[in-house]
N, C-alpha and C positions, 0 to 999 in steps of 0.2 A: 788433320795431318798427324801422322805418327812420326815420332822423332826417336829413332832407335838404331843404334849401331849394329853392324853385322860382324860377327867374329867367326873366322874359320881357322883351324890350326894350320891349314895349308899356307896361309899368310894372313896377316892382319888387315882387314878391310874396314875402314870407317867410311860411312856414306858421305858423299860429296856435301850434302846439306849439313851434316854434322860437323865436319872439319872446316867448312867455309863459314859456319856461323849462321847460315840461313835457316832459322828454326822452323819455318813453315814449309819446308821442303823445296819450294821453287816459286818462281813468279810466273803466273800465266798472264799477268798484266791484263786480266780479262774480267770476267763477269762481276756484276754488282750483286749477285745472288750468293747464297751460302753454299749451294750445292755445286756450283761450277768451280771446282777446287783448284784452281788458281789461287785464290786468296788463302785457303787453308791448306790446300794440297801442297803448294809450293809457295812460300811466302810472297806477298805483294812486295814489289821491289823496294817499297818504302819501309818494309817491316823490320829491317835491320836498324832503323832509326826509331827514336822514341816517338810514341804517339803524340800528336800535336794537340796537347790539352793544356788548359790553364790550370793553375793550382786549385785543388778542391779541398776545402776545409772539412768536408763531411767525414764524420767518423764511420769507418766501415767495420761491421761486426767481424771478429776474427774467424768466424766459421766460413767466411768468404775469401780467406787468405790461406794459402797452403802452409802446412807446418813442415818446415825444412829441418827442424830439430830431430825429426825421425831419421834423417840422413846423417847429420852431424850436429852436435850440441851447440857449436859456435864456429865462426871462421877460424879460430885458433885450433879447434879440434880438427877441422878440415886440413889445415896446414900441416899438422902433425901427421895425419894419415898420408898426406901427399909425400912427405919426406920418407916415411916408412915404405911407401909404394915405390918410390924412386930407388931405394936401396934394394928392394926385391927385383926390380927391373934390371938393375946393374948386375945382379947375381945370375940372371937367366943364361947368359952365354956360357957359364960354367957347366951347364947341362949338356952342352954340345959334345957329341961323341959317345953319349951314354945309351942312346935309344936301342941299339941293336943287341945290347948285352943280355937282355931278358925281357919277358913280358912285364914283370913288375917294374923294371926300369923305365920302360915306355910309358906305363901307367903313371909312375911317379912324376916324370917330366911333364906329361900332358896335364896332369892335375895341377901341378905347380904353375904352369903357364896360364891355365884357365882361371885359377884363383887370383893371380895377379891382374889379369885382364878385368875380372869382375870388380876388383877393388878400384882399378883405374877408371872404369866406366862410372862407378858410383861417385867418384870424385868429380867427373865431368857433369853428371846430372846435377849435383848441388851447385857447381860453379855456373852452369847455364841458367838454372832457375833463378839463382840469386842475381845474376847479371841482368836478366830480363825483367826483374822487378823494377829496375830503374837504370836505364842505359847511360845515364849521366854520371853515375858513380864510377870513377876510373878504377878504383881498386877491385871492384867486382868484375869488370871486364878483364883486368889483368889476371885475375884468378882463372877466368875461363880460358884465356890464352895459355896459361901454364898447364892447365889440364889437357888441352889439345896437343901441346908440345910433348907432354908426357906420353900420350898415346902414340904419337909419331915415333918417339924413342923406343917404345915397346915393340912396335912393328920391326924396327931395325934389330932389336935385341933377340928376336926369335926368327930372323930371316933364314937361319940355318935349318929350321925344323923340317920343312917340306922336303928339301933335297936329301936330308938324312933319312927320312921315312922312305923315300924312293930308293935310296941306296940299300936299305934293308931288303927290299924286294916284296912283291905282292904275296907270295906264298908264305913267307915268314911273318909278315904283318898279320895276315889272316889267321895264322896258327896262334900268334900271340893273343888275338882277340878271342879266339875259341878257348884258350886255356886260362885267360884272366878275365873273370866276369866284370871286374871293375872297368875294363876298357869299353864296356857297352855304351857308356855315355859319350865316348869319343869315336865310336865306330863310323858314324856317318861322315864325320870330318876326315877320318883316316881314309875311308873309301873314296872320298872326294879328292884327296891328295893323289891317290893312285889313278883316279880317272884323269886328272890333269897332268899326268906325267909328261906328255909330249910338250907341254908348255911351261914346265918348271925347269929352271936352269941350275947351274952349279951353285954351291953355297956361297962362293966368292961373288958371283954375279948377282945372286939374289940379295946379298948384303948391300951391294952398290945400288941396285934398283930401289931397295927400301929407303936408302938415304936420299934418293932423288925425289921423294914424295913432296918435300918442301919446295922443290923447284917446279915440279909439274903442277902444283896447286897455285903457283904464283899468278898466272893469268886471271884466275877467278878472283883472287884477292885484289889485284890491280883493278879489275873491272868493278868490283864492289865499291872500292874507294872512289873511283871516278864517278860511277853512276849514282851513288848515294850521298856523297859528300862534296865532290869538287865541281860538278857541273853547275854553271851559273844560271840558275833558273830565272826565266823571264816573268814579268808581271803582266796581268791582263785585267781590263776593266769590263765587267759583265754589264748587261743591259740594265740590271738593277742598281748599278753604280758601285757594286761591291768590287774591291780590288783583290785579286787572287794571285798569289805566287804559285806559278805552275811548276812546283816541285812534283815528285812522284805522288806524294799524298794529295797535293792540290789538283793534279790531273785526275786522280782516281775519284775525287769528290765532284769535280765540275764536268767530267765527261758525260754525266747523265743529266746535265742541266735541262730543264723543261723548254727553254728557249732555244730553237734550232740554230739561230745565228750565233748564239753563245757557244754552242757545241762546236760549230764549224771553226770559230775563232780559237777555241781551246785546242782542237786537234792541229790546226795549221801552225799555231804558235809553238805548241809542245814538240811536235815532230820536227818542226823547222829547227829547233834548238839541237835536237839529237843529230840532225843532218849535218850540222856544223862539225861534228866530231866523228863523222862516218869513217874517215881514213884511220883515225886512231883506234876506234872501236873494232874496225875490221882487222887491224894488226894484232890486237889483243886476242880476238877469237881465233884468228889464224894460228897464233902461237899455241893456243890451247889444243887445237885440232892436230897440230904437228906433234905435240906431246902425246896425244892418243895414238898417233901413227907410230911413234917410237915404241910405245908399249906393245902395239899390235905386231910390229916387226920383230922386236927382240924376243917376244914370247911365241913367235912363229905361228901366228894366226893369219888367215887369208884376208880377213877384213876386220875393221874396227867394230862393226856391229856384231860380228861373230865372237870377237874377244869379249865385248861387253856382256853379251848374253851367256857366255860360257860359265861364268861364275855361278849362276843359278841353274846351269844345265838347261837353259831355255831353248827350245827349238826356234830357229830363225823363221820357221813357218808361222809362228805367232805374230811376229812383227810384219811379215809380208801379208798375211791374211788380214790383219787389222787395216793396213794401208789400202789394200785392194777393196775391202768391203766398205770402208768409209767413202772412198771415191765413187763406188757404185751407188752409195746412198746419198750422194750430194743433192739429187732432186728433192729429197725430204728436207734437207737443210734449206734449200731454196724455197720450199713451200713455207717454211717457218718465216723466212725473211719477207715473203709476200704477205703473210698474215700480220707480221709486225708493222709493215708499211700501212696496211689497212687500219690497224688498231691505233696507230699514232696519227692517222689522218693526213698522211703525207701525199700530196697530189703530184709532185714531180718525181725525179729520181730518188730512190733510197740511197743514202750515202753511208760510208763507213762510220761516220760519227752518229748515226742513228741506231746503233746496236745497243747502247747502254741504258737509255731511259726506260724505266719500268713500264710495262704495258698497262698496268692498273696500279693505282695508289691504294694503300691500305693503312688507315689510321687506327691501328689496334696495338695495344700494349701486350708484350709477352715478358713478364717478369721472370727472374730466375726460377722462382717456384713454379710458374706456368711451364717453363721449359722442362723442368724436371718431371712434372706431372704428365704433360703431354707426351714426352718421350717415353716415359714408362708405359703409358697406355698404348702407344704405337708399337712398342717392342713386345707386347704380350704374346704375339704368335711365335716368338723365339723360345718360349718355354720357361719353366720355373728356374732352372739352373742359370740361365742367362740373366733373368730378372734379379736373382739373388746376388749375382756378381755386380750388377748395375746398382742395386740398392746400397751395397757396401761402399761403392765408389762415391755416391752422392751424399751419403751420410757422414763420411770421413772428411778430413780436411785435405782433400786432394787437389783443390782448385784455387787458382788466383783469378777471381771472377771479373772484377770491374776495371775499366780504364782508369789510369791515374797518370799524373805528370811523370814523364820519363819512362813509362812502361813500354815494353815492346808491343807493337801493334800485331794484329792477326791472332791466330790461335794454333795451338799444337798440343799433342800428348807426348810425354816422354816416359816410356815404360821400362827403361833399362835398369832401374834400381831393383834388381831381382828380389832381394831379401826385404824390401820395404813395400812399395806399391807404385802404381803409375801416378804421374802428376799431370795436371791439365792447366794450361794457360788459356784464358779466355779474355775477351774484351766485350763483355755483355752489355748491349745497349738497349735492352728491353724491347726489341722488335722481332719480327719473324726470322730475319736473317740470323739473329743471335740464337734463337731457339733451334734453328737448323744446324748452326755451327755447334751448338751444345750437343745435339744428337750425334753429329759426325764425330766429334772428339771422344765422346763416350763409347762410340763403336770401337775406336782404337783402345780405349782404356779397358773395356771388358775383354777385348781380344787378348790384351796383355795379362789380365787376371787369369783367364782360362788357360792360356799357354803356360804361364809361370806356375800355375797349380798342377799342371799335368806333365810338364817337361823339366828335366834338369836344366841348370843354367846353360849348359853347352848346346842345347837344342831348343831353348826357349825363344830365341830371337826368330822373327819371321820376316819374309820378304815383303817389299812394297807391293809386289804383284798380288799378294794375298791381303795385305793390310788395308788397302783402300777399298777393297770389296766389302770388308767388314764395316767400315765407316759409312760408305755410300748406301749400303743396305739400310742402315738406321735412318738416313735422310729420306730415302724413298718410302719407307714404312711410315715415317712422320708425315710426309707429303700426302700419302694416300689417306691417312687419318684426317688431316685438316681439310682436305677436299671433301671428304665424306661429311664432316661436321659443319662445313660452311653454311652460314645462315642467309646468304644472298648470292645472286649470280656474280656480283662484282667481287665478293670475297673469293668465290670459287675461281673466277678468272685470274685473280691475283696469284693464288697458289699454283694453278695450272701453268701460268706464265712463268713462274719461277722454275717449275719443272722443266719446261722447254728450254729455258736459259741454261739450266744445269746440263742438259744434254748437248746443247750447242757448245758450251764452254769446256766441258770435260771430255766429251767424245769427239766432236768434230775439230774443235780448235786444238786440243792437245795432239790429235793425230796429225793435224797440219804441222805442228811443231816437230813431231816425230819424223814426218816426211822431210822437212827441211833439214833436220839433223842428219838424216840418212844421206841426203843429197850433198851436203857440204863435205861430209866425210868421204863419200865416193869421189867427189871432185878432187879433194886433196890426194886421195890414193891414186888418182889418175894423173897426178903431177901438176894440178892447177894451184896457183897461189890465190888464197881467198882474200882479196882486197875488199875494203868496205863497199866499193861500187859493185863488185861482183856478187857479194852477199845480198845486197839490196835488189839486184836484178833477179837473183834466184828466189828471194822471198816474195817479191812482187808477183811473180808468175803463180806461185802457190796461193797467195792472197786473192788474186783475181779468179783463179780456178775454183777455189772453195766457196767464194762469195758470189759466183755467177755473174761476174763482170761482163763477159762476152755474150751472155744470154740476156743482158738487160735487167738482171735481178737487183744488183747493187753496183753502184759506180765506185770504183776504187781509184783514188787519185795517186799519181806518182809519189806525192809527198809522203805517203804512208809506208813506202817500201822500207824505210829505215826502222820500222817497228822491231825487226829482229834484234836490234841492239838493246832493246828494253827488256829482253827476256833472259834472265840468268839461268834458265834450264839448260841452255846450250853449253854450259860449263859442267854439266852433271853426268855426261857420258851415257847417252842412250837410256835415260832415266824416265823421261816424261811419258813414254808410250804406255807405261803401266797404269796411268790414270784412266786412259781410254779403255784398256782391257778390263780394268777393275769395275768401271761403271757398266760396262757391257755384261760382265758376270753378275753384278749386283741386280741388274734389271730382271734377268730371268729368274734368279733365286728369290728376289723379293716378291715377284708375282706368284711363284709356287708357294712360298711360305705364307704370304698374305692370304692365300686361298685355303690354308690349313693343311698343306701337304707335309705330314709329319716326317716322311722319309727325307724330303728335301731339307727340312729343318734340322734333323739329326745329322745329316751329312754335312751341313754347314757348321753346326756346333763342333763336330768332330774335326773339321778342317781347322777351326780356331784353336782347338786344344792341341793340335799336332805341332803348332809352333813352326820350328824350322827342322823338324825331324826327318823331312824328306824335301825333295826339290819342289818349288812352288807350282810348277806346271803340273806335276804329278798329283800334288795335293788337291789342286783345283779339279783335276780330271776325276779323282776319287770322289769328289763332291758332286760329280755329274755334269761338269762343265769343261768342255774341250776347247780351249782358247786358240787352238790351231785350226779349228773348223769354222765355217761361216755362221753356224747357228746362233751363238751368243750375240754376235753383232747384229744379226737380223732380228733377234728378239728385242734388242734395244730400239732399233729403227721402228719396229712395230709399236712399241710403247710410245715413241715420239708421235707417230701418226695418230695413234689412239687419243693422245692428249689434244692434238689439233682438231680431231673430229669433234671432241667434246666442246672445245672452245668455239669452234665455228657453229655448232648447234646452238650454243647459248647466244652468240652474237646474232644469229639469224632470227631470234625471237622478236 
């Protein structure tokens, strides 16, 4: 997961995950594998809570703990910088009215705003990392909230900028850019403002909208508190006699229990508790969707999906093609479920609670050193420049490696400290999942290194649409390596099974989420009120279609219709589809690069270096992948069928 805010001079955008505090991007509430980026891609719903660990007196070498003094020497130093940044934010409105006077005035104002934003983001990076070391320390969490509030205030302080640029007029803005070379770093942002002219309002209205940010983010905050802190979790006794509290973490742990009756009891109990709050959770999500509709209408977009994609200038055809191709490919998903049923030895109906148990167990240790070494070997096809950036990252104190009491669970990379380096949070448990997670996060880290080295601050940030392709590429190359090096059929089946689960969780399941998000927004735009019962009805239809309920592939009970309430993605505004597009792009590129295609490799590296200097769809297209066409999605489906061919061949021996 990459954890990186997006800045555009047209208006300040902080990703939903960043301002909500969901550091691992979102919750897919899904796979137990490292590649299905549910747990890394968008945080497991329990990841905003401290890891459930007992105190460990083991002394950890400082090389496994990130060095935050490279950001600020102390919390007191951070606070002093925050106060200075607040003063700079308060001074920004004084620039209002100056932009049209000359090219140098436009440059001066743009540079000032950009510099203040960079300082504010650096403050947020430190506050986030420090808080996530131990979520039980209240002053650290307070520091994070102060940093987030400051970014919200910054957004309001520059809300006049875009309307004023538009008032100057395209001809004059372009003449300023031509005459003042210093404006080159702001050119993409300025052109983006001009592109979005039909959806930019007066200075007064933009100022009001900027101030509504704290209100429109409220449903997400309310949901997070309810889902992570206030739901009264039930207890369940497993067949082993172990008593488990079915919190989100407890559910994630026990849903893959080897005993089938235990799994059934876990599912029925856990989702039964969510069902009790269906009406409340429906009201919260409906309020969020109504807020999106407000933004859509006030900014004069036809649909919420169109508004959400407009910021990245993303063709709606990408979203539409993804959903269409995934639905066409459902027989491949159903083939996987049939194979899963065979490998688990299930004689009667496959049920929804049979998704999570691993197909094959692997008792093999992967230490951090193993993860570093294997990942480096797997990434060799990406070339010397990539490996050099990787080596720099693993040799420096960029990581917080091991679980500890109070530490945030999950994993993420935060790459926004432009003048320092990326930071990586891990919870390395010395298993293959940890190794794959490591490869994933260092895909993000190297992406940030290459982008920051080749782009100015103003265009160094990159879209999620690109980011996840970089990280999933690393995972796929690692998987291909360990499959090749496996010393037994059982070990090979284990890695292949993880690959299948990655494709299910990140491609099919994320697209199911994306289709649900599209449907609920379309329903609201059609005048429907999204009650909890209505949301469950809509979700159940998708759940059954994707899992082959009517074809007898998998039985989906009515009880599980409430699962929508467990997924915080739906508060992130058409965000999750990018995971499915990313894994599709990565599949084709990984195959080409793994086979030694130097042109594909160089195109990929150049895409990483480009950062946010162009729109993500265009950058991907320049790398040879058109996500509005069927080909990338079909390449991924081909990979999935190829994996199953190999597994079935082994099983047939």
